[in-house]
C-alpha positions in Angstrom: 0.0 0.0 0.0 1.3 3.4 -0.9 2.2 5.6 2.1 0.0 8.6 2.6 2.2 11.7 1.8 0.0 14.3 3.4 -1.7 15.5 0.3 -5.5 15.6 -0.2 -5.6 16.0 -3.9 -3.5 19.0 -4.6 -3.8 20.4 -1.0 -1.7 19.7 2.1 1.8 18.4 2.1 4.8 19.8 4.0 6.7 22.9 3.0 9.1 23.5 5.8 12.8 23.8 6.5 14.8 20.5 6.5 15.6 20.8 10.2 11.9 21.0 11.0 11.0 18.3 8.5 13.3 15.9 10.3 11.3 16.5 13.4 7.9 16.2 11.6 9.1 12.8 10.3 9.7 11.7 13.9 6.3 12.9 14.9 4.6 11.0 12.0 6.6 7.8 12.8 5.6 8.0 16.5 2.0 8.7 15.7 1.7 5.8 13.3 3.3 3.5 15.9 1.0 4.7 18.6 -2.4 5.1 16.9 -3.2 1.4 16.5 -1.5 0.3 19.7 -4.1 -1.5 21.9 -2.7 0.1 25.1 -2.9 3.6 23.7 -6.4 3.0 22.4 -7.5 1.7 25.8 -5.8 4.7 27.5 -7.4 7.3 25.4 -10.8 5.7 25.7 -10.5 5.6 29.4 -9.6 9.3 29.5 -12.5 10.2 27.3 -14.9 8.3 29.4 -13.7 9.3 32.9 -12.2 12.7 32.4 -13.5 14.3 29.2 -17.1 13.3 29.6 -17.6 11.3 26.4 -19.7 10.3 24.7 -21.2 13.8 24.5 -25.0 13.8 24.0 -27.1 14.6 21.0 -29.8 17.2 21.8 -33.0 17.7 19.8 -33.5 21.5 19.6 -37.2 21.1 19.9 -38.1 24.7 20.7 -35.8 26.2 18.1 -37.1 23.7 15.4 -40.7 24.6 16.4 -40.1 28.3 16.2 -38.6 28.0 12.7 -41.3 25.5 11.6 -39.1 23.7 9.1 -36.6 20.9 9.4 -35.8 19.3 12.7 -32.5 20.5 14.2 -30.3 18.3 16.3 -27.1 19.5 18.1 -24.0 17.4 18.7 -23.0 18.7 22.1 -19.2 19.2 22.0 -19.8 22.2 24.3 -20.3 19.6 27.1 -16.8 18.3 26.9 -14.5 19.1 29.8 -13.0 22.5 29.0 -16.1 23.5 27.0 -15.3 22.6 23.4 -14.1 19.9 20.9 -10.5 21.0 21.3 -9.9 18.6 24.2 -10.3 15.6 21.8 -7.0 16.3 20.0 -5.3 18.0 23.0 -5.3 14.8 25.0 -4.1 12.8 22.0 -1.3 15.2 21.1 -0.2 15.5 24.8 -0.1 11.7 25.0 2.0 11.6 21.8 4.4 14.1 23.3 4.9 12.0 26.4 5.4 8.9 24.2 8.2 10.8 22.4 9.8 11.8 25.6 9.0 15.5 25.4 8.8 17.6 28.5 7.0 20.7 27.2 4.1 21.4 24.9 3.8 24.6 22.9 0.5 25.7 21.4 -1.2 28.6 19.7 -4.7 29.7 20.3 -7.3 32.2 18.9 -10.5 31.9 20.9 -8.6 30.3 23.8 -10.3 27.0 23.6 -7.3 25.1 22.2 -5.1 26.9 24.7 -7.3 25.9 27.6 -7.5 22.3 26.3 -3.7 22.1 26.0 -3.2 23.6 29.4 -5.7 21.1 30.8 -4.0 18.1 29.1 -0.6 19.3 30.2 -1.7 19.6 33.8 -3.4 16.1 33.7 -0.4 14.4 32.1 2.4 16.3 34.0 3.9 18.4 31.2 4.9 22.0 30.9 2.7 24.2 28.7 3.4 27.4 26.8 0.5 29.1 24.9 1.0 31.8 22.3 -2.0 34.1 21.8 -2.5 37.3 19.8 -2.8 40.4 22.0 -6.1 41.3 20.4 -7.5 37.9 21.3 -6.2 38.1 24.9 -8.4 41.1 25.4 -11.5 39.5 23.7 -11.1 36.2 25.5 -10.1 37.2 29.0 -12.0 34.4 30.7 -10.0 31.7 28.8 -6.7 33.5 29.5 -7.4 33.4 33.2 -8.3 29.7 32.9 -5.0 28.9 31.1 -3.0 30.7 33.8 -4.9 29.0 36.6 -4.1 25.6 34.9 -0.4 26.5 35.0 0.3 27.5 31.4 2.7 30.3 30.5 0.9 32.8 28.2 3.0 34.6 25.5 1.2 37.7 24.2 1.9 38.2 20.4 2.2 41.9 19.5 3.0 41.6 15.8 0.7 42.1 12.7 -3.0 41.8 13.5 -2.1 40.3 16.9 -4.5 37.4 16.2 -4.4 33.7 15.3 -2.0 33.7 12.3 0.6 35.7 14.3 0.2 33.3 17.3 0.9 30.4 15.0 4.1 32.1 13.7 5.2 32.9 17.2 4.6 29.4 18.5 6.5 27.8 15.6 9.5 30.1 16.3 9.5 29.0 20.0 9.3 25.4 19.0 12.2 25.6 16.6 14.4 26.8 19.5 13.9 23.6 21.4 13.0 20.7 19.2 14.7 18.2 21.6 12.4 18.9 24.6 9.3 20.5 23.2 6.3 19.3 21.1 4.2 21.7 19.0 0.5 20.9 19.4 -1.3 22.4 16.4 -4.9 23.4 17.2 -6.7 22.5 14.0 -6.4 20.4 10.8 -3.8 22.8 9.4 0.0 23.0 9.3 2.5 20.6 7.7 1.8 16.9 7.5 1.1 14.9 9.7 -1.0 17.4 11.6 -4.0 17.7 9.3 -4.3 13.9 9.4 -3.5 13.5 13.0 -5.9 16.2 14.4 -8.7 14.9 12.1 -8.1 11.4 13.5 -8.4 12.5 17.1 -11.5 14.5 16.3 -13.2 11.6 14.4 -14.8 10.5 17.6 -17.3 13.4 17.1 -18.6 11.9 13.9 -18.5 8.3 15.1 -20.7 9.2 18.1 -23.0 11.5 16.2 -23.7 9.1 13.4 -24.7 6.3 15.8 -26.7 8.7 17.9 -28.8 10.2 15.1 -29.5 6.7 13.7 -30.6 5.5 17.2 -32.9 8.6 17.8 -34.4 9.1 14.4 -33.9 5.8 12.6 -32.2 7.5 9.6 -29.2 9.6 8.6 -29.6 13.4 8.6 -30.1 15.2 5.3 -27.5 17.8 6.3 -24.5 17.9 8.6 -23.4 21.5 9.4 -20.3 22.7 11.2 -18.4 26.0 11.6 -15.1 26.2 9.7 -12.0 28.3 10.6 -9.1 25.9 10.4 -11.8 23.2 10.4 -11.0 20.6 13.1 -14.5 20.2 14.5 -16.0 20.1 11.0 -13.5 17.4 9.8 -14.3 15.4 13.0 -18.0 15.2 12.2 -17.8 15.2 8.4 -15.4 12.2 8.4 -18.1 9.8 9.6 -20.5 10.8 6.8 -18.1 11.1 3.8 -19.2 7.8 2.3 -22.9 8.6 2.8 -23.6 10.4 -0.5 -27.1 11.2 0.5 -25.9 13.3 3.4 -24.9 16.9 2.4 -21.9 18.3 4.3 -21.9 22.0 4.9 -19.1 24.1 6.4 -19.9 27.6 7.5 -17.3 30.2 7.0 -17.2 33.7 8.7 -18.3 36.5 6.3 -17.6 38.9 9.2 -18.5 42.5 8.2 -18.6 42.0 4.4 -16.9 40.6 1.3 -13.9 43.0 1.1 -10.4 42.0 2.0 -10.0 42.5 5.8 -13.7 42.3 6.5 -14.0 38.5 6.7 -12.1 35.2 7.1 -13.8 33.1 4.4 -10.8 31.3 2.9 -12.6 28.8 0.7 -15.0 31.3 -0.7 -12.6 34.1 -1.4 -9.1 32.6 -1.2 -6.6 31.4 -3.7 -4.4 28.3 -3.7 -1.1 29.0 -2.0 1.4 27.7 0.6 1.2 29.3 4.1 2.7 28.1 7.4 4.0 24.9 5.9 1.0 23.6 3.9 -0.9 24.2 0.7 -4.5 25.2 0.9 -6.9 28.1 0.0 -5.4 31.3 1.4 -6.8 34.8 1.6 -4.3 37.1 0.0 -3.7 40.9 -0.4 -2.8 42.5 -3.7 0.8 41.6 -3.1 0.1 37.9 -2.6 0.7 37.9 1.1 -1.7 36.5 3.7 -4.5 39.1 4.0 -5.8 40.7 7.2 -8.9 38.9 8.4 -11.9 39.5 10.6 -14.5 37.5 12.4 -16.5 38.2 15.6 -15.4 34.7 16.6 -11.7 34.6 17.4 -11.5 30.9 16.6 -12.4 31.5 13.0 -10.0 34.4 12.5 -7.5 32.7 10.2 -6.6 33.4 6.6 -6.4 29.8 5.5 -8.3 26.5 6.0 -7.4 22.9 6.5 -6.3 21.2 3.3 -8.8 18.4 3.5 -11.6 21.0 3.5 -10.1 22.6 0.4 -10.0 19.2 -1.2 -13.6 18.3 -0.3 -14.7 21.7 -1.8 -12.7 21.0 -5.0 -14.5 17.7 -5.5 -17.8 19.1 -4.5 -18.3 16.6 -1.6 -18.8 19.5 0.9 -20.2 22.9 0.4 -18.9 26.0 2.2 -21.4 28.8 2.9 -21.2 32.2 4.5 -22.7 33.7 7.7 -21.8 37.3 8.8 -21.3 38.7 12.3 -24.9 40.0 12.5 -26.4 36.6 11.7 -24.0 34.9 14.1 -25.1 37.1 17.0 -28.8 36.6 16.2 -28.3 32.8 16.4 -26.2 33.3 19.6 -29.1 35.1 21.3 -31.9 32.9 19.9 -30.4 29.5 20.9 -29.6 30.8 24.3 -33.2 32.0 24.8 -35.1 29.1 23.2 -33.0 26.1 24.3 -31.0 27.3 27.4 -27.8 26.6 25.5 -25.3 29.5 25.1 -23.1 28.6 22.1 -19.6 29.7 21.3 -19.6 32.5 18.7 -17.8 30.0 16.4 -20.6 27.4 16.8 -23.3 30.1 16.4 -22.2 30.5 12.8 -23.3 26.9 12.2 -26.5 27.4 14.1 -27.3 30.5 12.1 -27.0 28.7 8.8 -29.0 25.7 10.1 -31.8 28.1 11.0 -31.7 29.7 7.6 -31.7 26.3 5.8 -34.4 24.8 8.1 -36.9 27.4 6.9 -36.6 26.0 3.3 -37.2 22.3 4.3 -40.0 20.2 5.7 -40.4 18.6 9.2 -39.4 15.3 7.8 -35.9 16.6 7.1 -33.1 16.4 9.7 -30.2 18.9 10.2 -27.3 17.8 12.4 -25.3 20.7 13.8 -21.9 20.3 15.4 -22.1 22.6 18.4 -18.4 22.8 18.8 -18.2 24.9 22.0 -20.0 26.8 24.6 -20.2 30.6 24.9 -19.0 31.2 28.4 -15.8 32.7 26.9 -17.8 35.1 24.8 -20.3 36.5 27.3 -18.1 39.5 28.5 -17.2 40.4 24.9 -20.8 40.3 23.6 -22.2 42.1 26.7 -19.6 45.0 26.4 -20.0 45.4 22.6 -23.6 44.3 21.8 -25.5 44.0 25.0 -27.3 41.1 26.6 
């Protein structure tokens, strides 16, 4: 069998310096040794069950569905994971891999703070040092998560360059990692970066789709007509999409952030407005300025504030297996408020993008149709920001 080289069609791969490539080869080798090891599988299943809170439930959004009077909306409740989002799924996996490789410290980047909190949690649980790089802008927006990371023992590095957001945090974290390849392990927070990370993070997130597929069949007796998830880098979406890829009757919809509009700097919709390019060690769709550099981006949701997207998403779009749609800041906020008031569930602003599109789509369908939404995280982290800027 031909070895997977990290490409999904024409997207992915590894475009990095030789010194770093040597380390990535070691990471891939260790991961391939570990992923099918019965002891590792048993350990990660034990942690998921006794520490993370898996399986996460499937919730029928009865009140919301009734209010819309269209399709039935079901929510895969990744917000009920320990730490409040899907990020803990790969955080535990990557931290276990770091320990397997004999590393003492994990380095991570974060935008909304959920990946940072998850990595700080995994590090505390498994006895590792943790350093999290975060854009100065996001540190202000996501203060509750910054305090959580500090409480968990992580060192926070404030990134003051460029837009002071997720892209710059990734650059900063990589620079720190390169200075200590022997003792540290870089834990990428999405299905982005050089191979093997898009593959590896997807595999750790696949548990979302495995559970959701079985749950929706048990509850409704059939597969959903639509599976919807928010897409920044795209880890939560790849996690749930992967279980339905072979079900051609199930439409897969990723929701990108249109932000304030369709001009450069107003959004972070890489698939809809980007061009094929190499950025941060992998080839995908990248938002670019008139000089061909990564463009400034915007989203009300810090976790979607990234000028590229996971290469597997770019591939799924290119073969038309998944569709990538747009939701702006205003629509996101409306969904944030409505889900909170109708279901007693406060979604992360990232997740609210998916809820917003599900609401829009449901109105065009019948009560016999089913929409499955990946509610990737909870909105505790966003309450202060929303209250200060938009009101509660």
